[in-house]
C-alpha positions as MATLAB code, in Angstrom:
seq = 'MLSRALLRTLRVSAPRSRALSTVNIFNNISQLPFPRLADTDSSAELVVPQNDTLMQILSQTKVSISFDQLTTLAREFVAAHSDPSDTSVQLEAWRGRVMSEFSNSINDMCTVSRLLGKYSPDKAMAFALLKVAAECGDHDAAFNYGIQLSRGKIIIPGHNSIKAGILIIKTLSKLGHPMSQVTIAEIMFSSKDLNERTRGIEMMKKAAEGTPVACFKLGEVYRKTNVVPRDISLAKMWHIKSAKRGIAASYFTLGVILSTGEGVLDKKPDFAGALKMFELGAAAGNVESMYNAGMYHLEGKGTKKNAEMAVEYLVLAASQKFPIALLTLGKLFIEGAEVHRDLKRGRNYLAIAKECGGADGFIGKQADMVLEKHKHLEQTQCIIM';
ca = [
     148.034   88.942  230.479;
     147.841   88.783  226.699;
     151.128   88.971  224.805;
     151.891   92.140  222.851;
     152.359   89.995  219.744;
     148.840   88.612  220.069;
     147.425   92.068  220.737;
     149.039   93.323  217.551;
     147.516   90.522  215.491;
     144.075   91.236  216.934;
     144.194   95.039  216.797;
     140.857   96.496  215.808;
     139.443   99.872  214.953;
     136.450  101.534  216.567;
     133.081  100.160  215.373;
     131.882  101.854  212.188;
     128.438  100.341  211.998;
     125.969   98.467  214.120;
     124.352   96.962  211.075;
     126.138   93.667  211.646;
     124.390   90.341  211.924;
     124.475   88.797  215.376;
     124.047   85.378  213.780;
     127.731   84.986  212.888;
     129.074   85.304  216.418;
     126.681   82.719  217.848;
     127.369   80.385  214.937;
     131.087   80.773  215.651;
     130.552   79.873  219.305;
     128.415   76.878  218.324;
     131.167   75.629  216.028;
     133.692   75.606  218.881;
     133.901   72.256  220.693;
     132.447   72.010  224.175;
     134.858   72.631  227.079;
     136.576   69.452  228.233;
     137.070   68.190  231.767;
     140.164   69.569  233.447;
     141.199   66.048  234.408;
     140.322   62.742  232.737;
     139.686   61.360  236.230;
     137.134   64.060  237.074;
     133.859   62.805  238.494;
     130.361   64.246  238.652;
     131.087   65.229  242.266;
     133.941   67.467  241.097;
     131.770   69.052  238.410;
     128.780   69.609  240.719;
     130.029   69.165  244.302;
     127.735   68.052  247.113;
     128.271   71.416  248.771;
     125.741   72.583  251.381;
     126.339   76.248  250.559;
     125.886   75.610  246.847;
     122.671   73.668  247.455;
     121.319   76.378  249.753;
     122.092   79.208  247.315;
     120.630   77.212  244.444;
     117.360   76.728  246.313;
     117.216   80.405  247.322;
     117.733   81.683  243.771;
     114.637   79.773  242.628;
     116.125   78.723  239.309;
     114.207   76.382  237.026;
     116.374   73.352  237.828;
     116.714   71.360  241.032;
     119.986   70.209  242.548;
     119.106   66.604  241.709;
     118.514   67.534  238.061;
     121.819   69.405  238.012;
     123.603   66.383  239.462;
     122.090   64.213  236.724;
     123.353   66.641  234.079;
     126.786   66.450  235.697;
     126.840   62.635  235.485;
     125.808   62.816  231.830;
     128.438   65.485  231.127;
     131.191   63.338  232.654;
     129.915   60.183  230.918;
     130.122   61.986  227.570;
     133.905   62.145  228.054;
     134.294   58.389  228.576;
     134.842   57.672  224.865;
     137.032   60.412  223.306;
     136.031   59.344  219.797;
     132.368   59.974  220.578;
     132.610   62.891  223.023;
     131.540   65.619  220.583;
     128.410   63.707  219.570;
     127.512   62.931  223.176;
     127.959   66.565  224.241;
     125.711   67.761  221.443;
     123.035   65.433  222.826;
     123.784   66.788  226.303;
     123.097   70.312  225.014;
     119.514   69.263  224.267;
     119.141   67.891  227.789;
     120.355   71.217  229.195;
     117.762   73.175  227.228;
     115.052   70.835  228.468;
     116.087   70.781  232.140;
     116.489   74.572  232.270;
     113.178   75.103  230.432;
     115.136   77.193  227.900;
     115.902   79.825  230.569;
     119.125   81.566  229.583;
     119.200   83.589  232.811;
     119.037   80.412  234.891;
     121.852   78.830  232.866;
     124.031   81.884  233.511;
     123.168   81.900  237.220;
     124.035   78.216  237.665;
     127.179   78.663  235.571;
     128.365   81.418  237.948;
     127.649   79.252  240.995;
     129.475   76.248  239.591;
     132.347   78.488  238.557;
     132.697   79.530  242.191;
     132.176   76.215  243.975;
     133.198   73.431  241.559;
     136.761   72.042  241.566;
     136.350   71.160  237.864;
     134.669   74.085  236.115;
     134.171   72.434  232.710;
     130.399   72.121  233.072;
     130.146   75.696  234.364;
     131.789   76.855  231.138;
     129.681   74.445  229.058;
     126.469   75.970  230.448;
     127.814   79.420  229.626;
     128.481   78.250  226.075;
     124.906   77.010  225.673;
     123.562   80.322  227.002;
     125.805   82.207  224.547;
     124.597   80.063  221.644;
     121.045   81.020  222.557;
     121.839   84.646  221.751;
     122.756   86.166  225.114;
     125.439   88.819  224.521;
     126.562   88.918  228.160;
     126.979   85.136  228.214;
     128.962   85.327  224.970;
     131.165   88.041  226.472;
     131.830   86.060  229.644;
     132.575   82.955  227.590;
     134.987   84.980  225.434;
     136.700   86.348  228.541;
     137.231   82.866  229.989;
     138.590   81.650  226.653;
     140.930   84.638  226.325;
     142.338   83.924  229.784;
     143.056   80.322  228.876;
     140.614   79.028  231.486;
     138.674   76.845  229.058;
     140.090   73.691  227.477;
     138.845   73.236  223.897;
     140.594   70.624  221.755;
     142.178   71.717  218.499;
     141.706   75.451  219.033;
     143.701   78.427  220.309;
     141.345   79.409  223.116;
     142.940   82.818  223.688;
     142.581   83.864  220.057;
     139.042   82.422  219.897;
     138.051   84.384  222.995;
     139.445   87.668  221.702;
     137.669   87.136  218.389;
     134.339   86.727  220.217;
     134.912   89.902  222.241;
     136.066   91.807  219.159;
     132.894   90.840  217.280;
     130.680   91.770  220.231;
     132.383   95.153  220.471;
     131.432   95.842  216.849;
     127.859   94.894  217.719;
     127.873   97.556  220.430;
     128.209   95.356  223.520;
     129.495   97.820  226.166;
     131.795   95.564  228.220;
     133.280   94.109  225.045;
     133.999   97.644  223.885;
     135.671   98.334  227.248;
     137.861   95.247  226.846;
     138.914   96.019  223.272;
     139.508   99.685  224.133;
     141.892   98.614  226.902;
     143.742   96.431  224.416;
     144.070   99.441  222.121;
     145.401  101.500  225.034;
     148.467   99.235  225.127;
     149.489  100.254  221.602;
     152.593  102.390  221.047;
     150.682  104.179  218.290;
     149.001  107.371  219.597;
     146.343  107.172  216.870;
     145.445  103.642  217.974;
     145.234  104.763  221.598;
     143.043  107.686  220.549;
     140.701  105.292  218.749;
     140.618  103.311  221.962;
     139.445  106.434  223.805;
     136.631  106.895  221.289;
     135.592  103.274  221.722;
     135.628  103.657  225.513;
     133.423  106.750  225.200;
     131.012  104.690  223.120;
     131.040  102.004  225.797;
     130.248  104.676  228.399;
     126.808  105.021  226.814;
     126.060  101.506  228.029;
     128.108  100.943  231.188;
     129.416  103.210  233.989;
     132.509  100.998  234.149;
     133.705  102.801  231.002;
     133.177  106.169  232.698;
     135.384  105.047  235.591;
     138.101  103.792  233.272;
     138.064  107.026  231.260;
     138.464  108.939  234.514;
     141.518  106.854  235.363;
     142.945  107.160  231.832;
     142.829  110.947  231.944;
     144.152  111.045  235.497;
     147.151  108.792  235.692;
     148.060  106.854  232.543;
     150.223  107.412  229.486;
     147.407  106.579  227.084;
     146.630  110.250  226.417;
     147.934  113.540  227.850;
     146.923  113.932  231.498;
     143.816  116.082  231.994;
     142.446  116.330  235.540;
     139.377  118.308  234.418;
     138.344  115.462  232.118;
     139.266  112.914  234.792;
     136.925  114.624  237.264;
     134.167  114.885  234.673;
     134.245  111.160  233.917;
     134.515  110.167  237.578;
     131.504  112.360  238.400;
     129.541  110.572  235.657;
     130.752  107.227  237.007;
     129.821  108.057  240.611;
     126.353  109.274  239.662;
     125.786  105.990  237.838;
     126.687  103.847  240.814;
     130.468  103.296  240.795;
     131.276  104.077  244.431;
     135.048  103.948  243.862;
     134.766  107.138  241.818;
     133.706  109.063  244.925;
     136.927  107.914  246.568;
     138.992  108.988  243.549;
     137.292  112.395  243.470;
     138.070  112.769  247.160;
     141.735  111.971  246.541;
     141.882  114.489  243.677;
     140.443  117.225  245.912;
     142.582  116.293  248.915;
     145.832  116.522  246.924;
     144.994  119.612  244.879;
     145.333  117.748  241.595;
     144.589  119.988  238.639;
     144.678  123.164  240.747;
     147.324  125.753  239.878;
     148.403  126.370  243.474;
     147.963  122.676  244.399;
     145.855  123.780  247.368;
     143.918  120.868  248.877;
     140.171  121.102  249.362;
     139.719  118.972  252.442;
     136.068  119.924  252.978;
     135.231  118.935  249.414;
     137.276  115.744  249.768;
     135.431  114.793  252.960;
     132.097  115.247  251.193;
     133.226  112.850  248.462;
     134.509  110.306  250.984;
     131.212  110.457  252.891;
     129.263  109.920  249.671;
     131.569  107.025  248.793;
     131.109  105.529  252.244;
     127.322  105.764  251.909;
     127.631  103.967  248.555;
     129.654  101.145  250.137;
     133.256  101.996  249.224;
     135.483  100.796  252.054;
     138.396  103.127  251.279;
     135.999  106.059  251.503;
     134.743  104.793  254.872;
     138.275  104.723  256.219;
     139.218  108.154  254.849;
     136.011  109.754  256.141;
     136.805  108.309  259.559;
     140.340  109.671  259.533;
     139.188  113.128  258.382;
     136.768  113.327  261.313;
     139.432  112.010  263.666;
     142.048  114.542  262.534;
     139.681  117.447  261.903;
     140.469  117.728  258.192;
     137.749  119.651  256.357;
     135.596  119.606  259.482;
     135.806  119.882  263.273;
     137.385  116.958  265.092;
     134.750  114.430  266.017;
     136.086  111.179  267.445;
     132.609  109.692  267.809;
     131.843  110.232  264.127;
     135.314  108.952  263.237;
     134.709  105.699  265.077;
     131.388  105.225  263.290;
     133.069  105.390  259.885;
     136.035  103.293  260.973;
     133.724  100.617  262.365;
     131.967  100.514  258.987;
     135.303   99.911  257.272;
     136.331   97.376  259.937;
     133.107   95.443  259.387;
     134.418   94.770  255.863;
     137.693   93.491  257.367;
     139.684   96.517  256.113;
     143.029   95.943  257.891;
     144.147   99.554  258.402;
     140.742  100.478  259.868;
     140.967   97.542  262.295;
     144.475   98.611  263.289;
     143.394  102.233  263.803;
     140.451  101.227  265.979;
     142.691   98.944  268.016;
     145.134  101.794  268.667;
     142.325  104.224  269.521;
     140.730  101.973  272.118;
     144.012  100.857  273.705;
     145.622  104.311  273.832;
     142.429  105.957  275.082;
     143.461  109.455  273.963;
     140.626  110.212  271.543;
     138.010  107.762  272.846;
     137.299  106.060  276.143;
     139.897  103.359  276.725;
     138.600   99.849  276.181;
     141.464   97.347  276.312;
     139.358   94.328  275.501;
     137.836   95.949  272.435;
     141.189   97.374  271.351;
     143.004   94.036  271.554;
     140.111   92.419  269.741;
     140.461   94.820  266.803;
     144.233   94.325  266.703;
     143.852   90.544  266.641;
     141.480   90.752  263.683;
     143.757   93.289  262.000;
     146.643   90.810  262.187;
     144.429   88.039  260.889;
     143.230   90.115  257.920;
     146.427   92.009  257.158;
     148.983   89.288  257.834;
     150.798   88.792  261.106;
     154.216   89.247  259.462;
     153.274   92.254  257.317;
     153.075   95.957  258.085;
     149.693   95.692  259.823;
     150.799   92.790  261.994;
     154.028   94.522  263.023;
     152.210   97.764  263.844;
     149.679   95.838  265.937;
     152.493   94.127  267.854;
     154.162   97.499  268.480;
     150.945   98.893  269.985;
     150.559   95.846  272.221;
     154.194   95.997  273.308;
     154.001   99.717  274.073;
     150.960   99.239  276.295;
     151.740   95.843  277.803;
     151.944   97.420  281.238;
     148.207   98.030  281.162;
     145.856   95.558  282.799;
     145.775   92.339  280.785;
     142.433   91.260  279.453;
     141.488   88.285  277.417;
     141.344   88.962  273.678;
     138.143   87.772  272.151;
     137.277   87.614  268.494;
     134.011   89.163  267.326;
];
């Protein structure tokens, strides 16, 4: 989290013009030193690990660089840190090697950067590749580099990385980069000044022209925050836009709004409408929607009770290791009231529920209570799918 003091020093207004040169931001990134190794003892194997999964994914993505070439770049990157007095010069030379090995492909640099960011113990080279991609003019790479800086994830000598990162994002937002506008708008939302928060809303609306993420966030702002006065009609409007543009979570939110009667004078729930939203959300891959659709069919909310349909939706949610869905399926198959009793399958679901939800937490305790209550039933061996 960024401090309120820092947010105040970096407060910005909504972009007034797009007639800004993109050259400045990429020059600013170029002038920042390369990220340094997290540990002076880091080796090439920590920067690019000999990881079978990483090698397999790298070969499947068909990027313009082989694993052996990447390993060579890693050795050169680490070697550049051997003499602190000459590191900057050596890393500038390394930049040229990167451009050559990647055949100047910015997309491939970003892809490999993401993979190394996920699998490498020392992520310095992952960030360095992102920096090179940003310097080549890629706005998304510049944004991601700014985000990592602003979170203090990148070590750059002699610079305040958080302030440098925010400055990059601020500049990108003025250039019309949608996710940068989302980020700066959220910073503005934290202001105590209503006018500043209102300007943040306008910036978020501008961002919505380029990314559905902004539509989702506007829906949430109007629904349940103190940024602006609550307005469920506007919340629904923005969530509908978000859902139509591929944000599955908005279907779930719309279902919740309908199921609780939010924004309706008599607060009367619309369970049939809510179920429709949950089913659309489930079809779009939202696990919460899968679970809710299953429970609506199980309980007959907004539709006739249909245990078979309920199980189908709950199994979808369980396949994504959603703990409460696993617990519900376990109870259903052990109790045998709504579906045919299947002790083996029921205990299997409960075991996975405990594994995913924590044996000592609510899910684990509920699973143990079900097992205890039905321990008199024939014992069967619990197998894990």
